[in-house]
C-alpha positions in Angstrom: 80.0 51.2 146.6 83.2 49.3 145.6 83.8 47.1 142.6 86.7 44.9 143.7 85.7 41.3 143.5 88.7 39.3 142.5 86.8 36.4 141.0 84.9 38.6 138.7 88.0 40.5 137.6 89.8 37.3 136.8 86.8 36.0 134.8 86.3 39.2 132.8 90.0 39.9 132.1 90.1 38.2 128.7 86.9 39.8 127.5 88.0 43.2 128.7 91.4 42.8 126.9 89.6 42.0 123.6 87.3 45.0 124.0 90.3 47.2 124.7 92.2 45.9 121.7 89.2 46.7 119.5 88.8 50.2 120.8 89.8 52.9 118.2 92.9 55.0 118.9 92.9 58.8 118.8 92.6 60.0 115.2 91.1 56.7 113.9 87.6 56.1 112.6 85.2 54.9 115.3 81.6 54.2 115.8 79.6 56.2 118.3 80.1 54.7 121.8 76.7 53.9 123.3 77.8 51.1 125.6 78.7 51.7 129.2 82.4 52.7 129.7 84.7 49.8 130.5 87.7 49.8 132.8 90.7 48.0 131.5 93.1 47.1 134.3 96.9 46.8 134.0 100.1 47.3 135.9 100.5 50.4 138.1 103.1 53.0 137.5 105.8 54.2 139.9 103.6 56.7 141.8 101.1 54.0 142.9 100.8 53.2 146.6 99.9 49.9 148.2 96.5 48.6 147.3 96.2 50.5 144.0 94.1 49.3 141.1 95.2 50.9 137.9 93.9 51.1 134.4 92.3 53.1 131.7 88.8 53.9 130.3 88.4 54.7 126.6 86.3 57.8 126.0 85.5 59.7 122.8 88.0 62.3 121.9 85.1 64.4 120.5 81.7 63.3 121.8 80.0 65.0 118.9 82.3 63.6 116.2 82.8 59.8 116.6 85.2 59.7 113.7 87.8 61.5 115.9 88.4 58.3 117.8 89.0 57.7 121.4 91.4 58.6 124.1 92.5 56.4 127.0 91.9 58.0 130.4 94.2 56.6 133.0 93.3 56.2 136.7 94.5 54.9 140.0 91.8 53.6 142.4 92.4 52.9 146.1 89.5 51.0 147.9 88.8 52.0 151.4 91.1 50.1 153.7 88.3 49.1 156.1 86.7 46.2 154.2 84.2 45.3 156.9 81.7 47.8 155.6 80.8 49.6 152.4 82.8 52.7 151.6 81.1 56.0 152.4 82.0 57.5 149.0 84.9 58.0 146.7 87.1 61.1 146.9 88.3 62.3 143.5 91.2 64.7 143.3 92.0 67.5 140.9 95.3 69.2 141.4 94.6 72.0 139.0 97.3 73.8 137.1 95.7 73.2 134.7 98.1 70.6 133.2 99.1 68.9 136.5 98.9 65.1 136.6 96.6 63.9 139.4 98.3 60.5 139.2 101.7 61.9 139.8 100.4 63.7 142.9 98.8 60.6 144.4 101.3 60.5 147.2 100.6 64.0 148.3 96.8 63.5 148.1 96.8 60.2 150.0 99.1 61.7 152.7 96.7 64.6 153.1 93.6 62.4 153.1 95.0 59.6 155.2 92.6 60.0 158.1 89.7 59.4 155.7 91.0 56.5 153.7 89.8 53.7 155.9 86.2 54.6 155.1 86.5 56.4 151.8 87.8 55.2 148.4 90.3 57.4 146.6 90.4 57.9 142.9 93.1 59.8 140.9 92.3 60.4 137.2 94.8 61.9 134.7 92.7 64.3 132.7 92.9 64.1 128.9 96.1 65.4 127.5 97.9 65.1 130.8 100.3 62.6 132.4 99.3 59.0 131.5 96.2 60.1 129.5 97.9 60.8 126.1 99.9 63.9 127.3 100.1 66.8 125.0 103.7 67.5 124.0 104.3 71.0 122.7 108.1 71.1 122.9 108.6 74.9 122.9 106.1 75.3 125.8 107.2 72.2 127.6 110.9 73.1 127.5 110.4 76.9 127.6 112.1 77.7 124.3 111.8 81.1 122.8 108.9 83.5 123.1 106.0 81.8 124.8 103.3 83.5 122.8 105.0 82.1 119.6 105.2 78.8 121.3 101.5 78.9 122.1 100.7 79.6 118.5 102.7 76.5 117.4 101.0 74.4 120.1 97.5 75.4 119.0 98.4 74.7 115.3 99.7 71.3 116.4 96.4 70.4 118.1 94.4 71.8 115.2 90.7 70.7 115.3 91.2 69.1 118.8 92.5 72.3 120.4 89.2 72.9 122.2 88.7 69.3 123.2 90.7 69.5 126.5 88.5 71.9 128.4 87.0 71.2 131.8 83.6 70.3 130.2 85.1 67.4 128.3 87.1 66.5 131.4 83.9 66.4 133.6 82.4 63.8 131.2 85.6 61.8 131.3 85.5 61.7 135.1 82.0 60.5 135.0 82.9 57.8 132.5 85.6 56.5 134.8 83.1 56.6 137.7 80.6 54.5 135.7 83.3 52.1 134.6 84.3 51.5 138.2 80.6 51.1 139.2 80.8 53.9 141.8 77.8 55.8 142.9 78.7 59.0 144.7 82.0 61.0 144.7 83.4 63.7 146.8 85.2 66.0 144.4 88.2 67.8 145.9 89.7 70.4 143.6 92.6 72.8 144.3 93.6 75.9 142.4 92.2 75.4 138.9 90.7 72.1 140.1 87.5 73.9 141.4 86.7 74.7 137.7 86.7 70.9 137.1 84.5 70.5 140.2 82.0 73.1 139.1 81.9 71.6 135.6 81.1 68.1 137.0 78.4 69.6 139.3 76.8 71.2 136.3 76.8 68.1 134.2 76.5 65.2 136.7 75.1 66.6 140.0 73.3 63.3 140.9 76.6 61.6 141.5 78.2 64.4 143.6 78.1 63.9 147.4 80.1 67.0 148.3 82.7 69.4 147.0 85.8 71.0 148.3 87.1 74.0 146.4 90.5 75.0 147.7 91.9 78.4 146.5 89.4 78.4 143.7 90.2 80.1 140.4 87.3 82.0 139.0 87.0 81.5 135.3 85.0 84.8 135.0 88.2 86.7 135.6 89.9 88.4 132.7 92.8 86.0 132.1 95.3 88.7 131.3 94.9 90.3 134.7 94.0 87.5 137.1 97.4 87.3 138.7 98.5 90.9 138.6 101.6 91.7 140.7 99.5 93.5 143.3 99.1 90.1 144.9 102.8 89.7 145.2 103.2 93.1 146.8 100.4 92.3 149.2 101.9 89.0 150.2 105.4 90.4 150.7 104.0 93.2 152.9 102.0 90.7 155.0 105.1 88.5 155.4 107.1 91.4 156.7 104.4 92.6 159.0 104.2 89.1 160.6 107.9 88.8 161.1 109.2 90.5 164.2 112.6 91.3 162.8 111.3 92.5 159.4 108.5 94.6 161.0 110.9 96.2 163.4 113.1 97.4 160.5 110.4 98.2 158.0 107.5 100.3 159.4 106.1 100.8 155.9 107.0 97.7 153.8 104.7 98.7 150.9 106.5 102.0 150.6 109.9 100.2 150.7 108.8 97.9 147.9 107.4 100.8 145.8 110.7 102.6 146.2 112.6 99.4 145.0 110.4 99.0 142.0 110.9 102.6 140.9 114.6 102.4 141.6 115.0 99.3 139.4 112.8 100.7 136.7 114.9 103.9 136.5 118.3 102.3 137.2 118.7 98.5 137.0 121.3 96.8 139.2 124.1 95.1 137.3 126.5 92.7 138.9 127.5 89.2 139.9 125.1 87.3 142.2 125.9 84.1 144.0 123.3 81.3 144.1 122.8 78.9 147.1 125.7 76.7 145.8 128.0 79.8 145.6 128.0 79.8 141.8 128.4 83.3 140.3 125.8 84.7 137.8 126.1 87.9 135.8 122.8 89.6 136.3 120.7 92.6 135.4 118.1 93.1 138.1 115.4 95.4 136.7 111.7 95.7 137.5 110.9 92.5 135.5 113.6 90.6 137.4 112.1 91.8 140.7 108.8 90.2 139.6 110.7 87.0 139.0 112.2 87.1 142.6 108.7 87.4 144.0 107.0 84.8 141.7 109.5 82.1 140.8 110.1 80.7 144.3 106.5 81.1 145.6 106.2 77.3 146.2 109.7 76.8 147.4 111.0 75.9 150.8 111.5 77.8 153.1 108.1 79.4 152.8 108.1 83.0 151.5 111.9 83.5 152.0 112.2 85.9 149.1 109.2 87.9 150.2 110.6 88.1 153.7 114.1 89.2 152.6 113.2 91.6 149.8 112.7 94.6 152.2 116.1 94.2 153.9 117.6 93.8 150.4 116.0 97.0 149.4 117.3 98.9 152.4 120.7 97.5 151.7 120.5 98.7 148.1 119.4 102.2 149.3 122.7 102.2 151.3 124.7 101.2 148.3 124.9 97.4 149.0 123.6 95.3 146.1 124.9 91.9 147.3 121.6 90.7 149.0 119.5 91.7 146.1 121.8 90.1 143.6 121.8 86.9 145.6 118.0 86.7 145.6 118.0 87.2 141.8 120.6 84.4 141.4 118.5 82.1 143.5 115.3 82.9 141.6 115.8 81.7 138.0 112.9 81.5 135.6 111.6 78.0 134.8 113.8 76.5 132.1 112.2 73.1 131.5 109.1 71.2 132.7 110.6 67.9 131.7 108.8 65.0 130.1 105.2 65.9 129.3 104.1 62.4 130.5 105.3 63.2 133.9 103.8 65.7 136.4 103.1 68.6 134.0 102.0 69.0 130.5 102.3 72.7 129.6 100.5 72.2 126.3 97.5 70.8 128.2 97.7 73.8 130.5 97.3 76.1 127.6 94.7 74.0 125.9 92.5 73.9 129.0 93.0 77.5 129.8 92.3 78.8 126.3 89.2 76.7 125.9 87.7 77.5 129.3 88.4 81.1 129.9 86.5 84.3 129.1 88.6 86.9 127.4 88.2 90.6 126.5 88.4 89.6 122.8 86.4 87.6 120.3 87.8 84.1 120.0 86.3 83.8 116.5 88.0 87.0 115.2 91.2 86.9 113.1 94.3 86.8 115.2 95.2 90.4 114.3 91.8 91.6 115.5 92.2 89.6 118.7 95.6 91.1 119.3 94.2 94.6 118.9 91.4 93.8 121.3 93.8 92.4 123.8 96.0 95.6 123.6 93.0 97.8 124.0 91.9 95.9 127.1 95.4 96.1 128.5 95.6 99.8 127.8 92.1 100.3 129.4 93.4 99.0 132.8 93.9 101.8 135.3 97.4 102.8 136.0 97.4 101.3 139.5 96.0 97.9 138.3 99.4 96.2 138.8 100.9 98.7 141.3 103.6 99.1 142.3 104.7 97.4 139.1 103.9 98.9 135.7 101.3 97.2 133.4 103.9 97.2 130.6 106.4 95.2 132.8 103.7 92.7 133.8 102.6 92.1 130.2 106.2 91.6 129.1 106.9 89.3 132.1 104.1 86.9 131.4 104.7 86.9 127.7 108.4 85.9 128.1 108.1 83.0 130.6 105.6 80.6 132.3 104.4 82.1 135.6 103.4 79.4 138.1 101.7 77.6 135.1 99.6 80.7 134.5 99.6 81.6 130.8 99.7 85.2 130.0 96.4 86.5 128.5 98.1 87.1 125.2 99.1 83.5 125.1 95.6 82.6 124.0 95.3 85.3 121.4 97.0 83.1 118.7 95.1 80.0 119.8 93.0 78.5 117.0 89.4 79.6 116.5 87.0 77.5 118.5 85.8 74.2 116.9 82.6 73.3 118.8 83.4 75.3 121.9 82.0 73.9 125.1 82.4 76.2 128.2 82.7 74.2 131.4 79.5 75.8 132.7 77.4 78.9 131.9 78.8 82.2 133.4 77.5 82.7 136.9 76.0 79.2 137.0 74.9 78.5 140.6 76.2 75.4 142.3 73.5 72.8 143.1 71.8 73.9 146.3 71.5 70.3 147.6 75.3 69.6 147.4 77.4 70.7 150.4 80.4 72.7 149.4 83.4 74.0 151.3 85.5 76.9 149.8 88.8 77.8 151.3 91.0 80.9 150.5 94.5 81.7 151.8 95.5 85.1 153.2 98.8 84.7 151.3 97.3 83.3 148.1 98.7 84.8 144.9 95.1 84.8 143.7 93.0 87.6 145.0 91.0 86.3 148.0 88.3 88.9 147.2 87.8 87.3 143.8 87.6 83.9 145.5 85.1 85.2 148.0 83.0 86.6 145.2 82.0 83.0 144.4 80.0 82.7 147.6 76.6 83.8 146.1 76.9 81.0 143.6 77.0 78.4 146.4 73.7 78.3 148.3 74.9 75.4 150.5 78.5 76.5 150.6 80.8 77.8 153.3 83.8 80.0 152.7 86.8 79.9 155.2 89.6 82.4 155.2 92.8 80.8 156.2 95.1 83.6 157.3 98.4 81.7 157.3 98.2 79.8 154.1 99.3 80.4 150.5 97.8 79.1 147.3 96.1 75.7 148.0 95.4 76.2 151.7 95.2 72.5 152.7 98.7 71.8 151.5 100.2 74.8 153.3 98.3 74.7 156.6 97.4 71.8 158.9 94.4 73.9 160.2 92.9 74.1 156.7 93.6 70.4 156.2 91.7 69.5 159.4 88.8 71.7 158.4 88.6 70.0 154.9 88.8 66.5 156.4 86.1 67.2 158.9 83.9 68.5 156.1 84.2 65.5 153.9 83.7 63.1 156.7 80.6 64.8 158.2 79.4 67.2 155.5 79.8 70.0 158.1 82.5 72.6 158.5 82.8 72.3 162.3 85.1 74.6 164.3 87.1 76.9 161.9 88.5 79.3 164.5 92.1 78.1 163.9 91.9 79.6 160.4 92.1 83.1 161.7 95.6 82.7 163.3 98.0 84.7 161.1 101.0 82.9 162.6 99.7 79.4 162.3 102.0 76.6 161.4 102.9 76.5 157.7 104.6 74.0 155.5 105.7 73.9 151.9 102.8 72.6 149.8 104.8 70.0 147.9 106.8 68.2 150.5 108.8 70.3 152.9 112.4 69.4 153.4 112.4 71.1 156.8 109.0 70.4 158.3 106.6 73.1 159.5 107.7 76.6 158.6 106.8 80.0 159.8 106.6 83.2 157.8 110.1 84.6 157.6 111.5 88.1 157.3 115.0 89.5 157.5 115.5 92.7 159.5 118.8 93.9 158.0 121.7 92.9 155.9 124.6 94.7 157.5 127.9 95.0 155.8 129.9 95.4 159.1 129.3 94.2 162.6 128.9 97.7 164.0 125.9 98.2 161.6 124.1 95.0 162.9 121.2 94.9 165.2 122.7 93.8 168.6 121.5 90.7 170.4 119.8 91.2 173.7 121.4 90.5 177.0 120.0 87.4 178.7 118.0 88.9 181.6 119.0 86.0 183.8 122.7 86.8 183.6 124.7 89.8 184.8 127.7 90.0 182.6 130.1 92.7 181.5 129.4 92.9 177.8 129.6 95.6 175.2 127.3 96.7 172.4 129.9 95.3 169.9 129.9 92.0 171.7 126.1 91.8 171.2 126.5 92.9 167.5 129.2 90.3 166.7 127.3 87.5 168.5 124.2 88.4 166.4 126.2 88.4 163.2 127.5 84.9 164.0 123.9 83.8 164.6 122.9 85.3 161.3 125.7 83.5 159.5 124.5 80.2 160.8 120.8 80.6 160.3 121.3 82.1 156.8 123.0 78.9 155.7 120.0 76.9 157.0 117.7 79.0 154.9 119.7 78.2 151.8 119.7 74.4 152.3 116.6 73.7 150.2 118.0 75.8 147.4 121.2 74.0 147.1 121.8 71.5 144.3 125.2 70.3 145.7 126.8 69.9 149.1 128.8 73.1 149.2 127.5 76.6 149.9 128.9 80.1 150.4 128.4 82.7 153.0 126.6 85.9 151.9 129.9 87.8 151.8 132.4 85.0 151.5 133.7 81.8 153.0 132.4 78.3 152.5 130.4 75.6 154.2 130.0 71.9 153.5 126.7 70.1 154.0 126.1 66.5 155.0 122.6 65.1 155.2 121.1 62.2 157.1 117.5 61.4 157.9 117.8 62.7 161.5 119.8 65.9 160.9 121.8 68.0 158.4 125.3 68.9 159.4 126.9 72.2 158.2 130.6 72.6 158.5 131.8 76.2 158.2 135.2 77.5 157.0 135.5 81.3 157.5 131.9 81.9 156.4 130.9 85.5 156.4 127.5 87.3 156.7 129.3 90.7 157.1 132.7 91.7 155.7 134.4 91.7 159.1 133.1 88.6 161.0 134.1 85.1 160.1 132.9 81.8 161.7 134.3 78.3 161.5 132.9 75.2 163.2 129.8 73.1 162.9 126.0 73.3 163.1 123.4 70.5 163.2 119.9 71.1 162.0 117.6 68.4 163.2 114.5 67.0 161.6 112.3 68.6 164.3 113.8 72.1 163.3 116.2 72.3 166.3 119.4 74.1 165.5 122.6 73.6 167.5 125.9 75.0 166.6 129.4 75.5 168.1 131.6 78.0 166.1 134.7 80.0 166.5 134.3 83.7 165.8 136.9 86.0 164.3 135.5 89.5 164.6 136.8 93.1 164.4 138.7 94.8 167.2 139.7 91.5 168.9 136.1 90.3 169.0 137.3 86.7 168.8 136.0 83.7 170.7 133.7 80.7 170.8 130.0 80.7 170.6 127.3 78.0 171.1 123.9 78.4 169.6 120.6 76.7 170.6 117.4 77.5 168.8 114.2 76.0 167.3 113.2 77.5 164.0 109.7 78.3 162.7 108.0 77.6 166.0 106.0 80.4 167.7 106.7 78.7 171.0 110.4 79.3 170.6 110.8 82.9 169.2 114.4 83.4 170.3 117.8 81.7 170.0 120.2 81.4 172.9 123.8 82.5 172.3 126.4 81.5 174.9 130.2 81.5 175.0 133.1 83.9 175.2 134.2 87.0 173.2 137.4 88.8 174.0 137.9 86.2 176.8 134.8 87.4 178.5 131.6 85.4 179.1 128.6 86.3 177.0 124.9 85.3 177.2 122.5 86.8 174.6 119.2 86.0 173.0 118.1 87.0 169.6 115.0 86.7 167.3 115.0 83.4 165.4 114.0 85.5 162.3 
C-alpha cells in the first residue's frame, strides 16, 4: 500500500528532520537501532522523473557492531499513477554490476516498466557504497590506474574493517529497511545480471514481503569467480552472430575455425601498425591475443549490437590475405576502459569489488595469508583443462582480467589481496532453494556473455520458477529484446509467464541495452573486406529489370553500398562530426532528431572506388543516399540507394543509377 499523504508528510517534516540530524554518521559511535527505520525526504537529484519522492533511510553500517555508526541509504519512490485504487505492489530494481547505481538507471527502468506503472509503485534504492548511498571511492580502481590487482589491494586496505559490509546480505536488510520506512507491504524484486544475487538474498531473509521475483541473466555466485566469464563465451557469441548474418555466413562456413586461426596467428605473430578509430584518428597498435579479447569484450554493450563480433571473421580473412586494415580499425575502435568517472555517479568500482569479494565463493581460503591465497589461486588456475578458455589460452585470459576491468567483472585474483573477512555474511547458503510459494521468472540470453547453461543450472533451486531462453538477446535480456520485456511485464502483472514462443526466434528485434542511438538493431556480420572492387562480392541483378550490366558493374555498385553502410555503422562510435572511410577519404556528420546526414568526400571502402555525395539515415532506420562513384576502368557514374537497416522484413538494399553511362539496377544484402 502507498504512504503518500501530503498532510501527514507536512506535519512530520520537522520531527523527521530532528531525528535525521541526531542520527550518527558512518564511523561515529551510535546506540543500537531498535526503532523502526525512518524515511527522511529531500530534494530529488537530476535523474528523478515526474512524481518522484526522494530521500534517505539511515541504517547501521554494521548491524552487529552499533559503534560503527550508520549509513544513509538513498531512494527514489514513484507512486502508481492510478490513484483511484491501491497499488498492486511495489517493483524494486537491482541493476547489478555489482556497483551500478539503481537511481542513475531510473530512466531506463521506468521506460521498461512503463506499462505497469499505473498500477504498481516503483522504487529505486542505491545500495550501500554506491551512487547517492555513500559511494566508495577507490581512485586507482575508479580511474583505472596501474595494475588492477594492486589497486584492489589498496581499496581493501582503505575499507579496512568495513570491507565485508557491502555484500548482498547487508544490502537485502537495507532494502527491507527502506520498505519498512515507506510503509510498503509486498515488493516485486526485479534483478538483472548480478541483481539476482540481491533478489535471492532478500528472498532468504525477508520472504514474507516478496510478491514475485524476476531474475534476468542471473549470475550464479556458486561459480568460481576466476573462470565465470571465460572467453569461450565470446567465441560462442561471435560464431552465432556470424551464423545468423547472411553475408557473414556465406563467406564463413566455419566461423569457429576462422576465429581459432586468428587467435593462434596473433599469439604467434602479433599485428603491428596504425589503426584508425571512428573519428579517423590514427593509433599505433599491437594487436595480439590479449588485444583480440579486448575487441570482443570492450564493445559488448555498444551500439550497433555485436558489430565487432560480426566483423571479426571478415577481418581475419582479410589478414590471412595480407590485409591488416580492418583488424587494426576494430582494435582502434575498442579501447579498454580508462575511467569510470565520479564514483557518486552511475558506477562505483570500489563497491563492485567490495560486493564481489564479500559474496563470492573462491578456490582459496579467504582467511589464509595473501601469499597462501595467491598460491591457491595459481593452483586452481593451473588445474583448469587446456580447453577451458578455448580458443584463447588460460594465461592470456588471466593476464587480461588482471590488467583491466572487464565489463565490471573483477578478475578472480583481484580478491586474493582483499582483507581477511571481518564477520563474513554470505548472501544465502550455497544451494539455498528459493521459497516455493514465491513465483519467479528467470531469463537467459542466447548471446549472453555468461554461460546460459550455468544460468539454467539454477532451475532446481526454484520450485515455482520458470526459465525462458531468449535466443536473440545479450546480457540482460529485457533491455536487449522487446519479446523478453513483454514476457517479464506479463509475469509481474499476472504472476504467470504466458506465451513465450517469441523468445525462440534467433532473429528477433534487438536493441542496445542502454539507450540505442539507432533504434532496433539486428545481428550484424560483414562478409568480406575487399581491397579492390574486383575482389568484392557482386550485387545481384534486379530480377524485374533486363539491363546490360557486367560483373564489375555489380561489384563497384556493391562497394559503393558498403562505403555508405559502413559509415552508418560507425556513427555511434564517433566522438566528433568527422569520420574516415575504411581506406581513405572523409565524411561529415550532421545530426537532427529526425535524421542524420552524412556528406562524403572521396570516401573509400576499397583502394580503387571513391564516393562523394550525401546519405540520410532516418530515425526509423531508413537509409537513403545519392552518391557519385569514381571506380576503376571507367566505372564512373551516379548511384541512388534505398534500404532499411536491421529489419528482417527488408533484407536487401536497392541500388539504382548509371555506371559507364549505362543504367543499372541491383539489390544487395543489407548486412
